[in-house]
C-alpha positions in Angstrom: -20.9 -8.8 7.6 -18.1 -6.4 5.3 -15.2 -1.8 3.9 -14.1 1.8 3.2 -11.1 3.3 1.3 -9.3 6.4 2.2 -10.4 9.1 -0.1 -7.9 10.6 -2.3 -8.3 14.2 -3.5 -7.3 13.0 -6.9 -10.4 10.9 -7.2 -12.5 13.9 -7.0 -11.1 15.5 -10.2 -13.9 14.5 -12.6 -14.2 15.8 -16.2 -17.1 18.1 -17.0 -18.4 15.7 -19.6 -19.5 12.7 -17.7 -20.4 9.3 -19.4 -23.3 9.1 -17.2 -24.9 10.3 -13.9 -26.3 9.0 -10.7 -28.9 11.0 -9.1 -30.2 10.3 -5.5 -32.9 12.2 -3.9 -34.1 11.8 -0.4 -36.9 13.4 1.8 -36.3 16.7 3.5 -35.9 15.2 6.9 -33.0 13.1 6.2 -30.1 14.8 8.0 -27.1 14.1 5.9 -24.8 16.2 3.8 -22.1 13.8 2.4 -22.3 10.8 0.2 -19.6 8.5 -1.3 -20.0 6.6 -4.6 -18.4 3.2 -5.0 -17.9 0.9 -7.8 -17.0 -2.9 -7.4 -13.9 -4.9 -8.3 -14.5 -8.5 -7.3 -15.7 -8.3 -3.7 -13.9 -4.9 -3.1 -15.9 -1.7 -3.0 -13.8 1.0 -4.7 -14.3 4.7 -3.8 -15.0 6.8 -6.9 -15.9 10.4 -5.6 -17.9 12.1 -3.0 -20.5 14.7 -3.1 -22.4 17.3 -0.9 -26.1 17.4 -0.9 -28.1 20.1 -2.7 -31.5 20.3 -1.3 -31.4 16.6 -0.4 -30.2 15.7 -3.8 -26.8 14.1 -4.6 -25.6 14.0 -8.1 -22.5 11.9 -9.2 -21.1 12.3 -12.7 -19.2 9.2 -13.9 -16.7 10.0 -16.4 -16.2 6.7 -18.2 -18.0 3.6 -19.3 -19.2 1.1 -16.3 -21.7 -1.6 -16.2 -22.2 -3.4 -13.0 -23.0 -3.1 -9.2 -22.5 0.4 -7.6 -23.2 1.7 -4.1 -23.6 5.1 -2.4 -23.0 5.4 1.3 -23.9 8.2 3.7 -21.2 8.1 6.4 -22.7 10.3 9.0 -26.0 8.3 9.3 -24.3 4.9 8.2 -27.0 4.3 5.4 -26.2 2.8 2.0 -28.0 2.0 -1.2 -26.8 -0.4 -3.9 -27.9 -0.4 -7.4 -26.5 -1.3 -10.8 -25.3 0.8 -13.7 -25.5 0.0 -17.4 -23.5 2.8 -18.5 -26.7 4.8 -18.4 -28.2 7.6 -16.1 -29.3 6.3 -12.8 -32.2 7.7 -10.7 -33.2 6.8 -7.2 -35.5 8.0 -4.5 -35.1 7.2 -0.9 -37.8 7.1 1.6 -36.4 7.7 5.2 -37.4 7.9 8.7 -35.4 9.0 11.8 -32.3 9.3 9.4 -32.7 5.7 8.4 -33.5 4.4 4.9 -36.7 2.6 4.8 -37.4 2.2 1.3 -35.6 2.5 -2.0 -37.6 3.4 -5.1 -35.7 2.9 -8.4 -36.7 5.3 -11.1 -34.5 4.2 -14.0 -35.5 1.2 -16.4 -32.5 -0.9 -15.6 -32.7 -0.7 -11.9 -36.6 -1.2 -11.8 -35.9 -4.4 -14.1 -33.2 -5.7 -11.8 -35.2 -5.1 -8.6 -38.3 -6.7 -10.0 -36.4 -9.9 -11.1 -34.6 -9.8 -7.5 -38.0 -9.7 -5.7 -39.4 -12.5 -8.0 -36.3 -14.5 -7.3 -36.8 -14.2 -3.3 -40.4 -15.3 -3.7 -39.3 -18.2 -5.7 -36.9 -19.3 -3.0 -38.9 -18.5 0.1 -42.5 -18.8 -1.1 -42.6 -21.4 -4.0 -41.9 -24.3 -1.7 -44.7 -23.5 0.9 -47.2 -22.9 -2.2 -46.4 -26.3 -3.5 -47.1 -27.8 0.0 -50.4 -26.0 0.3 -51.6 -27.0 -3.0 -51.8 -30.5 -1.9 -54.8 -29.6 0.2 -56.8 -27.8 -2.3 -58.5 -29.2 -5.6 -57.3 -27.6 -8.8 -60.8 -26.5 -10.0 -61.6 -24.3 -6.9 -61.0 -20.7 -7.1 -58.2 -20.9 -4.6 -56.7 -24.0 -6.3 -56.7 -22.0 -9.7 -55.1 -19.0 -7.9 -52.4 -21.1 -6.3 -51.8 -22.9 -9.8 -51.4 -19.3 -11.3 -48.9 -18.2 -8.7 -47.0 -21.3 -8.8 -46.5 -21.1 -12.5 -45.4 -17.4 -12.2 -42.7 -18.2 -9.6 -41.6 -21.5 -11.3 -40.4 -19.5 -14.4 -37.1 -18.3 -14.8 -36.0 -14.6 -14.9 -35.8 -14.9 -18.6 -37.2 -12.4 -21.2 -34.4 -9.9 -20.5 -33.4 -8.3 -23.7 -29.5 -8.7 -23.7 -28.9 -6.1 -26.1 -31.1 -3.5 -24.2 -30.0 -4.5 -20.7 -26.5 -6.4 -20.9 -25.7 -6.2 -17.2 -29.2 -7.3 -16.0 -28.9 -10.4 -18.4 -25.3 -11.0 -17.6 -26.1 -11.1 -13.6 -29.2 -12.9 -13.8 -28.2 -15.7 -16.3 -25.0 -16.5 -14.6 -26.5 -16.4 -11.1 -29.2 -18.8 -12.1 -26.6 -21.0 -13.9 -23.9 -21.1 -11.1 -25.5 -20.0 -7.8 -29.0 -20.7 -7.7 -30.1 -23.8 -5.5 -31.0 -25.9 -8.3 -28.1 -25.1 -10.6 -25.5 -25.4 -8.0 -26.0 -29.1 -7.8 -25.2 -29.5 -11.4 -22.4 -27.2 -12.1 -19.1 -28.5 -12.8 -15.4 -27.2 -12.1 -14.8 -27.0 -15.7 -17.9 -25.0 -16.5 -16.9 -22.5 -13.7 -13.4 -22.3 -15.0 -14.7 -21.5 -18.5 -17.1 -19.0 -17.1 -14.3 -17.1 -15.3 -12.0 -17.3 -18.1 -14.1 -16.2 -21.0 -16.4 -13.6 -19.1 -16.1 -9.9 -19.9 -15.2 -7.2 -17.5 -18.8 -7.3 -15.9 -17.6 -10.5 -14.0 -15.5 -8.2 -11.7 -18.2 -5.6 -11.3 -21.1 -7.9 -10.9 -20.6 -9.3 -7.2 -20.7 -12.8 -8.6 -16.9 -13.7 -8.7 -16.5 -14.3 -4.9 -19.5 -16.7 -4.6 -18.6 -18.5 -7.8 -15.2 -19.0 -6.6 -16.5 -20.5 -3.2 -18.8 -22.7 -5.4 -15.8 -23.7 -7.5 -13.9 -24.8 -4.2 -17.1 -26.7 -3.0 -17.5 -28.6 -6.1 -13.8 -29.9 -5.9 -14.1 -31.0 -2.5 -12.0 -30.4 0.6 -9.4 -32.8 -0.2 -8.5 -31.2 -3.7 -8.3 -27.6 -2.9 -4.7 -27.1 -3.9 -5.2 -29.1 -7.2 -8.5 -27.1 -7.9 -6.8 -23.7 -7.3 -3.7 -24.6 -9.3 -5.8 -25.6 -12.3 -7.7 -22.4 -12.1 -4.9 -20.0 -11.9 -3.0 -22.0 -14.5 -5.8 -21.6 -16.9 -6.1 -17.9 -16.2 -2.5 -16.9 -16.0 -1.5 -15.0 -12.8 0.3 -12.5 -15.1 -3.2 -11.2 -16.4 -5.5 -8.8 -14.6 -8.2 -11.5 -14.4 -5.8 -14.1 -13.0 -4.5 -11.6 -10.4 -8.0 -10.5 -9.3 -8.9 -14.2 -8.8 -5.6 -15.0 -6.8 -6.7 -12.0 -4.6 -10.0 -13.0 -4.0 -8.9 -16.7 -3.3 -6.2 -15.3 -0.6 -9.2 -13.4 1.1 -11.4 -16.5 0.9 -8.9 -18.7 2.5 -8.4 -15.8 5.3 -11.9 -15.9 6.0 -12.3 -19.6 6.4 -9.1 -20.0 8.4 -7.5 -21.9 5.6 -4.0 -20.6 6.7 -1.8 -23.2 5.0 -3.5 -22.2 1.6 -3.6 -18.5 2.2 0.2 -18.8 2.9 0.9 -20.7 -0.3 -1.0 -18.5 -2.6 0.0 -15.2 -0.9 3.7 -16.4 -1.3 2.8 -16.9 -5.1 1.5 -13.5 -5.3 4.7 -11.9 -3.5 7.0 -13.6 -5.8 5.3 -12.5 -9.0 7.7 -10.6 -11.3 5.1 -8.9 -13.6 3.1 -5.8 -13.1 0.6 -6.2 -10.3 -3.0 -4.9 -10.7 -4.6 -2.7 -8.0 -6.7 -5.5 -6.6 -3.7 -7.7 -6.0 -1.6 -4.8 -4.9 -4.2 -3.9 -2.1 -4.3 -7.7 -0.9 -0.5 -7.7 -0.7 -0.3 -4.3 1.2 -3.0 -5.2 3.7 -1.3 -8.5 4.5 2.1 -7.2 4.7 0.8 -4.6 7.1 -0.7 -7.3 9.6 2.0 -9.8 9.1 3.9 -11.4 12.0 6.6 -9.1 13.1 5.1 -6.1 11.3 4.4 -3.0 13.5 0.5 -2.8 13.9 -0.8 -0.1 11.7 -1.8 2.9 13.9 -5.5 3.7 14.7 -6.9 6.8 16.3 -9.6 5.8 18.5 -13.3 7.2 17.5 -15.2 7.3 20.9 -13.2 5.0 23.2 -14.4 3.8 26.7 -12.3 2.6 29.6 -9.4 4.6 28.6 -8.0 8.2 28.1 -5.5 7.1 25.3 -6.2 8.5 22.0 -4.6 5.8 19.8 -3.8 2.2 20.1 0.0 3.1 20.3 -1.0 5.4 23.5 -2.1 2.5 25.4 0.8 1.3 27.5 1.0 -2.5 28.3 3.6 -5.3 28.1 1.1 -6.9 25.8 -2.0 -6.0 24.0 -4.6 -8.2 22.6 -6.6 -6.6 19.8 -10.1 -8.2 19.0 -12.4 -7.1 16.2 -15.9 -8.2 17.2 -19.6 -7.4 16.7 -22.6 -7.8 18.9 -24.4 -9.6 16.1 -21.7 -12.2 15.7 -22.4 -15.6 17.2 -18.9 -16.6 17.4 -18.0 -13.6 19.5 -21.1 -14.2 21.7 -19.3 -17.7 22.4 -15.8 -16.4 22.7 -15.6 -13.0 24.4 -17.1 -14.3 27.8 -14.2 -16.8 27.8 -11.9 -13.8 27.4 -13.8 -11.8 30.2 -13.3 -14.8 32.6 -9.6 -14.3 32.4 -9.4 -10.7 32.2 -8.3 -10.1 35.7 -5.4 -12.8 35.1 -4.6 -10.7 32.1 -4.5 -7.4 33.7 -2.3 -8.9 36.5 0.5 -9.6 33.9 -0.1 -6.1 32.3 -1.7 -7.3 29.3 -4.5 -4.9 27.9 -7.4 -6.0 25.7 -8.5 -3.4 23.0 -12.0 -4.3 21.4 -12.7 -2.6 17.9 -16.5 -3.4 17.1 -17.9 -3.5 13.6 -21.4 -2.8 15.0 -23.8 -0.4 13.3 -26.6 -0.1 16.0 -25.4 2.1 18.9 -27.8 0.6 21.5 -26.7 -3.1 20.8 -23.1 -2.1 21.0 -23.4 0.1 24.0 -25.5 -2.8 26.0 -22.8 -5.3 25.0 -19.8 -3.4 26.1 -21.1 -2.5 29.6 -20.1 -6.2 30.3 -16.6 -5.6 29.0 -14.3 -3.7 31.1 -11.4 -3.5 28.7 -10.8 -0.8 26.3 -13.7 -0.7 23.6 -14.3 1.6 20.4 -16.5 1.6 17.5 -17.2 3.7 14.5 -20.6 2.2 14.3 -20.2 1.7 10.5 -20.1 -2.1 10.3 -18.0 -3.3 7.5 -17.7 0.4 6.3 -15.5 1.0 9.4 -12.1 2.3 8.4 -10.2 -0.4 10.5 -11.9 -3.2 8.4 -9.6 -2.2 5.6 -6.7 -1.2 7.6 -6.3 -4.3 9.5 -7.5 -6.6 6.5 -10.4 -8.0 8.5 -12.7 -10.4 6.8 -14.4 -12.1 9.7 -15.3 -11.8 13.5 -13.8 -12.3 15.8 -10.3 -11.7 14.7 -7.4 -11.4 16.9 -3.9 -9.8 17.1 -1.4 -10.0 19.9 1.1 -7.1 20.2 4.2 -6.6 22.3 4.9 -3.4 24.2 6.3 -1.8 20.9 3.2 -2.6 19.0 4.7 -5.4 17.1 2.5 -8.3 16.0 3.9 -11.2 17.8 0.8 -13.7 17.4 -2.3 -14.0 15.1 -4.6 -16.4 17.1 -7.5 -18.1 15.4 -9.8 -18.5 18.3 -10.0 -17.3 22.0 -8.5 -20.7 23.0 -5.4 -19.8 21.2 -5.1 -16.5 22.8 -5.5 -18.0 26.3 -3.1 -20.8 25.4 -0.6 -18.2 24.3 -0.5 -16.6 27.7 -0.8 -20.0 29.5 -4.1 -19.3 31.0 -6.1 -22.0 29.1 
């Protein structure tokens, strides 16, 4: 699952002479007016600007050079479309039905090529093993056997043939994905190779979406018993006073947060806090979001969107001796296992003036509505998934995530699991 930044009016002040433009067109029945353009920094979506529709066409003018992943998000219908830029004009047509994007047609050369390579890669991973098994039952000299051999040959090839000079980002992404993240390559890659890749790559690394998975691969190759040694070796090589080093440090802190590796998160978050040099935006946002949700901090305010089981307008309006905030989703298997245990103790919690507030990262209204019918506590959702504003406000990287607040909305505990919540209140 996973984010949306608060728009600043300054971000909308674009020069008239754009470096390149992004043109998104939809069918006339698509009921949406606003669209938001994002670039990428590591695993963070960064808001660039927003535009209004003109006859179901959105045109974004990007004022500087950029090669990497981009995204356009339609907030009112909760649709998004991802694409790449190679510092050239992008053109996309969306086929829609009932206000949902059904198909994306890439009209510019770079995105057509990237899409073709991705489709071939998916077929290679999903279909090639099955074709190899089927081949055992057919003779090579039959028509079907020959067709199988031909298709296997096509899918067995790499996504090569990309002209690096003509399509630098397509080449960068696919070459390094195949080298560091594909099923075959992942068995052979070494930590030294990954360190060299991160250290020597150009700025396309941050905009490629490869950084987070490559870092996870790096930690996996090093093994669970050598995490600190692996991380120290990496950040010492990169130098945490450089922008690349700080972005990697930020990503690692988030990774440790996702996987409940709290000791490592604390260690490297402390390192980040103690830096005396200028901090880049990526690390600054990590420090800010963690500080806002640290033990002892007052829980950042949130105005409810469409709450049920309450007349309160905000979290602060909810009056209770203590509050349990749970971020969850109806599609989350861990939530499916944990929330019923919270439900079983809900009356005991109520008896002690403890209120539960569930903030859902769902996107499907029916799924969300059906699920909360069983939950008598306060529930709210923007129905925007990881584009929900509170995912960024509260530094949420996984579901379920819990906070316990006192009567003054101060964070007094950050349980990892529902068992920890019940143990805190001596209800386990």
